[in-house]
C-alpha positions in Angstrom: 29.9 27.8 30.2 32.8 25.8 31.6 36.2 27.1 31.1 38.1 24.9 28.7 41.8 24.0 28.4 41.8 26.3 25.2 40.6 29.2 27.3 43.5 28.8 29.7 45.9 28.4 26.7 44.6 31.8 25.3 44.9 33.6 28.5 48.5 32.3 29.2 49.4 32.9 25.6 50.7 29.4 25.2 49.5 26.2 23.3 47.0 23.9 24.7 49.7 21.1 24.7 51.8 23.3 27.1 48.8 24.0 29.5 48.5 20.1 29.6 52.1 19.5 30.3 52.1 22.0 33.2 48.9 20.5 34.7 50.1 17.0 34.4 53.6 17.7 35.8 55.2 15.0 33.7 57.2 17.3 31.1 59.8 20.0 31.8 58.4 23.5 31.5 60.2 26.7 31.9 59.3 28.3 35.2 58.1 31.5 33.8 55.8 29.6 31.5 54.6 27.4 34.3 53.9 30.4 36.5 52.0 32.1 33.7 49.8 29.0 33.2 49.0 28.5 36.8 48.0 32.1 37.0 45.8 31.8 34.1 44.2 28.6 35.5 43.4 30.4 38.9 42.1 33.5 37.3 39.7 31.7 35.2 38.9 29.2 37.9 39.7 26.3 35.5 38.9 22.9 37.1 40.9 20.0 35.6 39.0 17.1 34.1 35.5 18.5 33.9 33.2 21.1 35.0 32.8 21.9 38.7 29.1 20.8 38.7 30.3 17.2 38.2 32.8 17.0 40.8 30.4 16.6 43.7 29.9 13.1 42.7 33.6 12.5 41.8 35.8 13.8 44.6 38.7 11.7 45.6 39.6 10.0 48.9 41.9 12.7 49.8 41.6 15.2 52.7 43.8 18.1 53.1 44.9 19.2 56.4 46.7 22.6 56.3 48.9 23.4 59.5 51.6 26.2 60.0 54.1 23.8 61.6 53.6 20.1 62.0 56.6 20.1 64.6 54.6 22.5 66.8 52.4 20.2 69.4 49.5 22.6 69.0 49.1 21.6 65.2 50.5 18.1 65.8 47.7 17.2 68.1 44.9 18.7 65.8 46.1 17.2 62.7 46.6 13.7 64.4 43.0 13.8 65.8 41.8 14.6 62.2 43.7 11.9 60.6 42.4 9.4 63.2 38.7 10.3 62.1 39.8 9.8 58.3 40.8 6.2 59.5 38.1 5.3 61.7 35.2 5.7 59.3 35.2 2.2 58.0 32.1 -0.1 58.4 28.9 -0.8 56.9 28.6 2.6 55.1 32.1 2.5 53.8 30.8 3.3 50.3 29.7 6.8 51.5 32.0 7.4 54.5 35.0 5.1 53.8 38.5 5.6 55.0 40.1 8.7 53.6 43.8 9.6 53.0 44.6 12.7 55.1 47.5 14.7 53.8 49.2 17.1 56.2 50.2 20.3 54.3 52.8 22.2 56.2 52.7 25.9 55.2 55.4 27.3 57.6 53.1 30.2 58.1 53.5 31.5 54.6 50.2 32.9 53.2 51.4 32.2 49.5 52.0 28.5 50.4 48.7 28.4 52.1 46.9 29.6 48.9 49.0 27.2 46.7 48.0 24.2 48.7 44.3 25.1 48.4 44.6 25.3 44.6 46.4 21.8 44.5 43.9 20.3 46.7 41.1 21.6 44.3 42.8 20.1 41.4 43.1 16.8 43.2 39.3 16.9 43.8 39.8 16.7 47.5 36.9 15.4 49.5 37.6 17.9 52.2 40.0 20.4 53.5 40.6 21.4 57.1 42.5 24.7 57.8 43.8 24.9 61.3 45.4 27.7 63.4 45.2 31.4 63.2 44.9 33.2 60.0 47.0 36.1 58.6 45.2 39.5 59.1 45.8 40.9 55.7 42.6 41.9 53.7 44.0 40.5 50.4 45.1 37.2 51.8 41.7 36.9 53.7 39.8 37.7 50.5 41.9 35.0 48.6 41.3 32.4 51.2 37.6 33.1 51.1 37.5 32.8 47.2 39.5 29.7 47.4 37.0 28.2 49.9 34.1 29.2 47.8 35.6 27.4 44.8 36.3 24.3 46.7 32.9 24.3 48.1 31.3 24.6 44.7 33.3 21.8 43.5 31.9 19.5 46.2 34.7 19.7 48.6 33.8 20.2 52.3 35.9 23.2 53.9 36.3 23.0 57.7 38.2 25.7 59.8 39.6 24.7 63.2 40.7 27.7 65.3 40.3 30.3 62.5 37.7 33.2 62.1 34.6 32.2 60.3 34.3 32.7 56.5 31.6 31.9 54.0 31.3 28.4 52.3 33.1 26.8 55.4 32.2 25.3 58.7 34.1 26.8 61.6 35.3 25.7 65.0 36.6 28.9 66.7 38.7 28.9 69.9 37.9 30.9 72.9 41.2 32.7 72.6 39.9 36.1 73.9 37.8 34.8 76.8 40.6 32.3 78.0 43.2 35.1 77.9 41.0 37.3 79.9 40.5 34.8 82.5 44.2 33.9 82.8 45.1 37.5 83.4 42.0 38.0 85.9 43.7 34.9 87.7 46.9 36.7 88.1 45.3 40.0 89.1 43.3 38.1 91.8 46.6 36.8 93.1 47.6 40.5 93.6 49.9 41.0 90.4 49.7 44.6 88.8 53.0 44.7 86.8 52.5 42.0 84.2 54.5 41.6 81.1 52.9 39.9 77.9 54.9 37.8 75.2 52.7 37.8 72.2 53.0 35.9 68.9 53.3 37.4 65.4 51.2 40.7 65.2 49.5 39.7 61.9 47.9 36.5 63.3 44.3 36.4 64.4 45.2 34.1 67.5 47.8 36.7 68.6 45.1 39.6 68.4 42.5 37.7 70.3 44.7 36.6 73.0 46.3 40.0 73.5 42.9 41.6 73.5 41.7 39.3 76.3 44.8 40.1 78.4 44.2 44.0 78.0 40.6 43.8 78.7 41.4 42.1 82.0 44.0 44.7 82.8 41.6 47.6 81.9 38.7 46.2 83.9 40.8 46.0 87.0 41.4 49.7 86.8 44.8 49.5 85.2 43.8 51.3 82.1 46.0 54.2 82.8 48.8 51.9 83.2 47.0 50.1 80.4 47.3 51.7 77.2 50.7 53.1 77.6 52.0 50.4 79.9 50.5 47.4 78.3 52.1 48.5 75.0 55.4 49.0 76.8 55.1 45.6 78.5 54.1 43.7 75.4 56.8 42.2 73.1 55.9 40.3 70.0 57.8 37.3 68.6 57.2 33.8 67.1 55.3 31.1 68.7 58.5 29.4 69.7 60.8 28.9 72.9 63.7 31.2 71.5 61.1 34.0 71.1 60.0 33.6 74.8 63.5 33.6 76.0 64.6 36.9 74.0 61.3 38.5 74.9 61.8 38.0 78.5 65.2 39.7 78.6 63.4 42.6 76.9 60.6 42.8 79.4 63.1 42.8 82.3 65.0 45.6 80.6 61.9 47.6 80.3 60.7 46.9 83.8 62.8 45.0 86.2 59.9 45.2 88.8 57.7 42.8 86.8 56.0 40.2 89.1 54.3 38.1 86.5 54.7 37.3 82.6 52.0 35.9 80.5 53.0 33.9 77.3 50.8 33.7 74.3 51.2 29.9 74.2 53.1 27.2 76.3 56.0 26.9 74.2 56.9 30.6 74.6 56.3 30.0 78.2 59.1 27.4 78.3 61.6 30.1 76.9 60.1 32.7 79.5 61.0 30.3 82.3 64.5 29.5 81.0 65.3 33.1 80.7 64.1 33.9 84.3 66.2 31.1 85.7 69.2 32.3 83.7 68.7 35.7 85.3 68.6 34.1 88.9 65.0 34.6 89.3 62.7 31.9 90.8 59.3 30.8 89.7 56.9 31.7 91.0 58.7 33.2 94.2 60.2 36.3 92.0 58.1 36.1 89.0 54.9 34.1 88.0 54.5 32.6 84.6 51.4 31.5 82.7 50.9 30.1 79.3 48.2 29.1 76.9 46.9 25.8 75.2 47.7 23.2 77.9 50.1 21.3 75.8 51.1 17.9 77.0 54.4 18.9 78.6 52.7 21.8 80.7 51.7 19.7 83.7 55.2 18.2 83.8 57.1 21.4 83.7 58.9 22.5 86.8 57.0 24.2 88.4 53.9 22.9 86.7 52.6 25.7 84.2 49.5 27.6 84.9 47.8 27.8 81.5 44.5 28.0 79.4 43.3 24.6 78.2 42.0 24.3 74.7 40.7 20.8 74.1 42.8 20.4 70.7 42.3 16.7 70.4 38.6 17.0 70.7 38.4 19.8 68.3 40.5 18.1 65.8 38.4 15.0 65.9 35.2 17.1 65.5 36.8 18.9 62.6 37.4 15.4 61.0 33.9 14.4 61.5 32.6 17.6 60.0 35.0 17.2 57.0 33.5 13.6 56.5 30.0 14.8 56.8 29.6 12.3 59.9 28.3 15.2 62.1 25.7 17.8 61.5 26.9 21.2 61.0 26.5 23.6 64.1 23.7 26.4 63.8 25.0 28.9 61.3 28.0 26.9 60.6 30.1 28.1 63.4 30.7 26.6 66.9 32.8 28.0 69.8 35.4 25.6 71.5 35.5 26.5 75.0 38.6 27.0 77.1 39.4 26.3 80.6 41.7 27.9 83.2 44.4 25.4 84.6 45.8 27.1 87.7 49.1 25.4 88.7 52.4 25.9 90.7 54.0 28.6 88.2 51.7 31.2 89.6 51.5 32.5 93.2 50.8 36.0 94.8 53.7 38.5 94.4 56.0 38.6 97.3 54.7 41.9 98.4 51.2 40.6 98.7 52.2 37.5 100.8 
């Protein structure tokens, strides 16, 4: 039996009129009352304007694209590609695959905001939702996202993940973060580097874990496991995925081991901070310290020296996510497809001085 407005009112201990006011957003309601009503809506899985079974034929032209930070080129490239697909679906089949309105939802990395956006998009009967970037590795949050995705899917909304771990009721494009990071560190090892620092992203992010695991797997396979578990831990510094974190982490790594010959950054933006800190310490790249990043963002090839990095085809992945969200491309087998990475060896890495 479908949940009614009266059911929500009873759960929230308010009148049906108050529930209606909260959901319409057109009337002032006390914040505590509003929070209680929205909690009841979520707990009862109430869907505004009719039962979920009718929504498959009544979805809107809205597509939600959730990003951590739209100012980050990583997310900007993906979101831009998704949005381009939304506007390129015009044509003879426009009645079925017409142009959609892509709305960018900037979560700021907040798990609570991510869940709130998913709830709002369900209420708006979004045609599709695309979630981008790494997920927060907390069991409660991961379960909550999976539950939201299931509700969206049952309401006729396509759910696509781009760069996140797979979940049920969603099509997933996973990034080869672990394999790419391993190949990057293997490149440095092949050049002769042995003392390699690593600047990681936030510890609770899946992208951070995957890239760090790839780096450490390469170190261990090279016979550096003894330096490995103790040393890799000591020569790893976590921070945000931004330039200032790369700068500060580099100073900390040099404090821990002034004999470092290479530093791997978890993304290209961090790598810019690494390079700046090394220059400020009077160290030359790559003569004194080699530097590598990840993602191959547009500025990477134009950095001085050009940045060795791992290329993820972000625009292509975003475009594919957009097509999957519109139903314009068949789902991959099992609902999951791997987006391959490619090592881009450039001038910021070279053999350590002792190996020349």
